[in-house]
N, C-alpha and C positions, 0 to 999 in steps of 0.2 A: 614455663618454666623457665627450660633450658633457650625458648629465645629471646626469656627479657636479660640472663644472665648474658650471650651471646652480646645482646643492643648494650648491655653495660661493661663491658667489656670493650668490643668496638668503635662506640656512638663516639670516647671522648679520647683529643689529643693525647698524647703524655702529659703535656703542658696545663693542659683544662684539668686532668687529674691532678697532677701537682698540686692547682690551686684549687680546687674541688676540696682535698686534701686539708691545705692551710685553714681555709675556711672552717670544715669542720675542725680543726683541731682550736682555735680560738675560737670556737662555739663552745665546745666543750670548759676547756676553762673560764669562758664567763660563766660558764654556767656552775664550776665550781666558786667560783670568789663568788656568785650569790647566797650559795649555800652555806658554803663556810665562815663568810663574811670574811675572809680575810685578800683585802685591797693588793696588798704586795705582790700577788701570782700575776699580776698581768696591766700593773702599775706601769708609767712610764720611765721610775728610776730603774725596774729588773731590768724592763726593756733594753737601756739603755747599758747599764752592766754589763747582759748579756751578750750585746753585741760584742760591748769593747772585749771582755771575757775570751769572746770565739773567735775573735784575729787571729793569735800565733797558733791555735787549735788547727782554722782553717787553710791559713797559709803553709802550715809543716802537712796536710791533707793534699793541699796544694798542688806540692812539692811531689811530696810520694806520688800523686797522680800521671806528671808530666815523667818523672824517673818510670814508671811501670809502662807508661804510653808507648815508652823507647824499647820496654822491655827490659830490664834494669829494676829488681825489689831493692828497695832502699830503706833498710830499717835501722841507718842509721840517721832518721832524722833530727831522733833526741840529742844525738853529737853536734848537727851540725846546729839547731838551738845554743846550744850551749856554749857555738863559737861566737854566735850572732849577737850574746849577749853578753860574752867577754869584750870582742871589739866592739859593740854597739857603745857600750860604757868608755872603753876610752877612748874611742875617738869622741864621742861626745864630750870626756873632759877634757881634752887638748883641741877640741876646736870649734867644736858648739855641739847643738842637739843634731842640726842634719847632717855634719859628716858623722856621727852616731851612728844617723842610717844607713853612709853611704860605707859606713866602713865595719859596722853590722854585717851588712849584703857581702861586703867582700870576703868577710869571714866566714858565714856560709858556701861562697862559692868554696873557696878553698879545700872545705870540708867534702864537697860535690866533687873537686875534681881527684881528690884523694880516692874516694869512691869510685871514680869513673878510670882513673889508671890500674888500681888493682883488681877491678870486675871485667874490664872492658879491654885496655890495653893485657894484662896478664892474668886475665881467665881464675881469678878469685872465686870464689864461691861466695854471691852475693849476699850470704846471711852469714859468713866469716867477715866478710868484708864491712858490713853493717854493724855488726856487734864489736868489733875492732874498732871505728871509727867511736864511738859511744862511749870506749876505755879513755881512747885515746885525749877525746875532749877533755871527758871531767877531769883526766891527770894534767894535762898537759895546760888545763886553765888554770889548775891548782899552779902548777909550776912558774905560769908568768904572773900571777898575784902574789906569789912570792918574791918573785924579781922586781916587779913594779913596784907593789903595796906592801909592800913590809915592813920598812920601813915610814911611811904615812901614815901620820899620826890618827887623819882620819877614814883609813881601809884599814887593808892586814891581807893575811892569808887565803882569808874564803871570802870576800867581800871590799869592790872599791868606794874611794868617798864617793859622796853623794853628785850627781851631775845638774852643773848649775843651766837654767835655762828652760826653756821650752818649748813644746811644739804647738804654734799659734791650734785656735781653733774657730769651725764655722756653724752657724745654724741657719736652719730657716726662720727667715722673724716670722710668718706669721703661724708657725706652727708652735714655737715656744715665747715668742715675744721679742721685744729688744727695739732696731728703730732700724727702720730702711727709708734713704735718700734723707735722714733728718726727720722722720716723723715716727713717734712711737707708735706700733704696732701691739695692738694687745693680746696676750695670751689664749687665743679661744680653744684651740687645742687642747690645752691645761683647764680651761673653764668647761666643755664637753665632758675631760677626762673625770673630774669631779663629780659631775651628776649623777656616774655611779650606775648608766643605763645599760640595759642590757645588749650586749656585744656592739654598740654601740660606742659607749667610753672607751671599752677597751679594744678597738679599733682604733679609737683619736690615743688613747694610750702608747700603741703599739709603736705609729707615726712619730707620735711625741719625742718617743724615746731614741727611733733608731735617726731622725732630723736632728735631733740637739744638740749642741757642743760638743760638735766630732771633734774633735781632732784630725788635720790633714791627714796625718799616716793611718787615721784609722781608714780616712776617706780612698786614699792609695791601694789599700788592703783591700776595702770593698769593690776596688776598679779592676784586680787581677782576676776576678772571676770572670766576666764580660771579655776582660782580654785576652785569658788563657783558651775558653771558650772560640770564640774567633780565630787564634792561631791555630789552636789543633784541629777545628772541624773547617776552616773556612779560608786557609793558606795552601800553596803547596807545600810548602815548607812543615805545615804542621801535619800534612795526611804522611808524608813520609816518616816523620819521627812516626809516626803511629801505624804504618805499615812495618817499620821495625820491631813493633813489639808485639806485630803477628804475624807475621812469614817474613824474618829481615834473608832469608835465603831467597824466596820471591821480587823481595824489593834491589837484593843486588844483585839478580838476572833482568832487571827494566832499569837500570843503573845509578841506583842509589847507594851513596858512600853511606853504610849502612855505621861501620866504628864513630862517622861525622856525628849523624842523628844524634846514636846514644850518648855521645860526647856532651852534644845540647842538651839535651832535656835531664842527662844526670849534673849537669851543673848550674842548668835553670833550677833545676830542683832543690840545688844547694842555696842558691840566691833567695829564694822563698823562703826556704827556711831558716836563713841570717836575717831578712826583713822580720818575720816574726818574734826572733830572739831580739833586735832592735824595739822592738813594741815593746816588749814585755819588759824593756830595762828603761824606755825613756815612758811610758807612758806608765808605768802603776808604781814598778818599786825606786824608782830615779837611779839605782846604782847597779852594778853585778852583784851577784850575790850566790856562793854555789847549792846550788841544790833549787833554784828558781824555777827552772823548767820546769819542775814536777811531774815527768813526766809526761808533758803536752804532745812531744813527737811521737812515743807508741797510741796519745790518743787522736792525732791526726789522722795516722793512719787507717786508727779502727771508722775514723768517718768517712777516707776513701773509698773501704770497703762497702760500709753501709749506704755513702753514697753510687754506688758499683761504676767507680773510675771514672767518673760525670761531676765538672766543677758545680754545676747546680746542685747537685744532690750529697756532695762532700761541705758546701759551703751549709747547704742546711741542716745536717747533721751535725758539724761543728756546732751549730746554731743551739742547737738540742744540747749540746754537751754544755755551751758556755752560760745558758739559760738553767741548768739544773747548779750550778757551780754559782750563778749568782744571786739566787735563793736560797742557796745555804746562806750565803755570807751576809745577804740582807735582811731574811726573818726567817726561823724555826718556824713558826705556823705556817710559815707558807707552803715551806716542805712536807709538812705532815698532808697541807689542806693539795698538794701535788698527789698525792697516794690514791685518793680518790679519783685523781682526773686514770691516773694507769689504772687502776682497778675497770675503772667504767670503759678504756681502751680499752682496754683485753680483752672484755665481757663482746663488746659491737665488733671486734675482730674475731672473737669466735663465732659469734652469729653468722656474719659475713661465710667463714667456714664453710659452715652448715649452710647456707645457700649456695655453697658452689661446690656441694658433696663432701668434702674436708672431713669426716667425722672424726680419725685419730687430732687431725690439727683442732677441732675444732675442742674438745675433749680435753687438752692438754689447757690450751687457751682457756678452757672455760674453769679450771680447778687452778690458775695461775692468779688469775682475776675473781674468781672467789679468795683467794689466799690475801693476797694485798688488800681487798677492800673489808673482810676481818681485822686484819691488820688495823686499818685504818679506826676504826672501829671499836678496836679494844684497849689504841691505845693513843697518846696525847702529842708526842712528840717522837723525829725518826732521829734516832744517832746520824751523827756527819761522816760519820766515817761509810755508813750506805751513800750517803749521797757523792760524798768524790769517788766510788766505787761505783756510780752511775756509768758512766759509759762504758767500762768492760759488761757490764749488764746488758746494756742495750745492742751493742756488739752482738753479744753472744744470742740473745734473743732474734739477733734480724738474721746473721748467720740460723740458726737452725731452722729458723719459718721461713726465712725467704732464699735460701742459699741456689731455689733452681732460680732464681729471676736476678742472679748476680754473676756478672759474666767477665771474667779479668783478661788480661791480653792474651793472647793462647800464647806467645812465646816468652810469656813472664818469669822468669828466673832461669829461662833455659843459656850456655853457654855457646856464645859461638865464635864462629871463627872461619873467617874470608874462603869461601870456595869450598866450607864441606857443610854437613847436615851440622845441625843443631843436637847436644850432647849436654 
């Protein structure tokens, strides 16, 4: 038994384990779809909605990742998202949607620079600075809204007029139908999805939802994941940024300008959060509205933690949160069916814990799984408030049961002065 555990642990690479986990999750959802006869749980519409809803969360999480990899904690991401929404709407109203994206990013950069000056130059506590940015962004955008939109009959103190125009969309013709070089292409993936086959239809629905009718803004957001991975792990500048998050004194001794690297990480963090705010305005509401971020900056931080401070893990966690939100918006029955999937997953993790001789964890997971299964069996609906709280529940579970596998940068949150030890 011990040899088998060692082979399972060491025989697969990290990417292979993640791929296997993805296949298992899709298989579980497919089985739940057949058992409960709830097609929306893996439909292309749900997958497409989950992808779009996950983008602001993912960008906030990636912003937090860049910031914390440079050694600065950033809980001001919510405020930077707010800045992105307001300036994105203002730019879109005055110059057009793509300029709205640019101004939204610049708004996030402004928030990042304020955080950088406070924490890096003046050594303000990172948490205090982040809270201040959240408060200032909320109050400041209310002030600007009153100043700019109060006399506009289409807007007001809490929202802007509707942004005209939209970001163009794109699709892969063979996945969603359409035309290619003047030839009509059949919706083959849609046909396979409609057959309801176990796993196969779900896989084709996943592809169709994630590659059909995508805004170019969403495409750009998706490309940030490999771009950030390449930047942090494959470039000399990225290595310097990460070294500042691990041991800035050692990095300084090797000639790295620690202040400059930290400023770079925090500023890019704000830019990504601002891009997330632009997506909220230009892809969803079409206007700025007070409170429209809905805590996505904090959920982005949760996705960063669940993703273990890595781009791929952060994106996957954001996708999970977006999936739960998409189910809530599309089909209440699918949310109830999701309880069965959660119960089975918890029981499987309990069995795996038994296999790994972790009795305490196995008992806890089995009790949780049994409780969720009982909830599924005795009810027909799930309160929408619980679904909205799903990201927080998932984060608590991950922190409780996988904390030993999570590793934040060693110098994250520690104040730094050139020539001195960390304090």
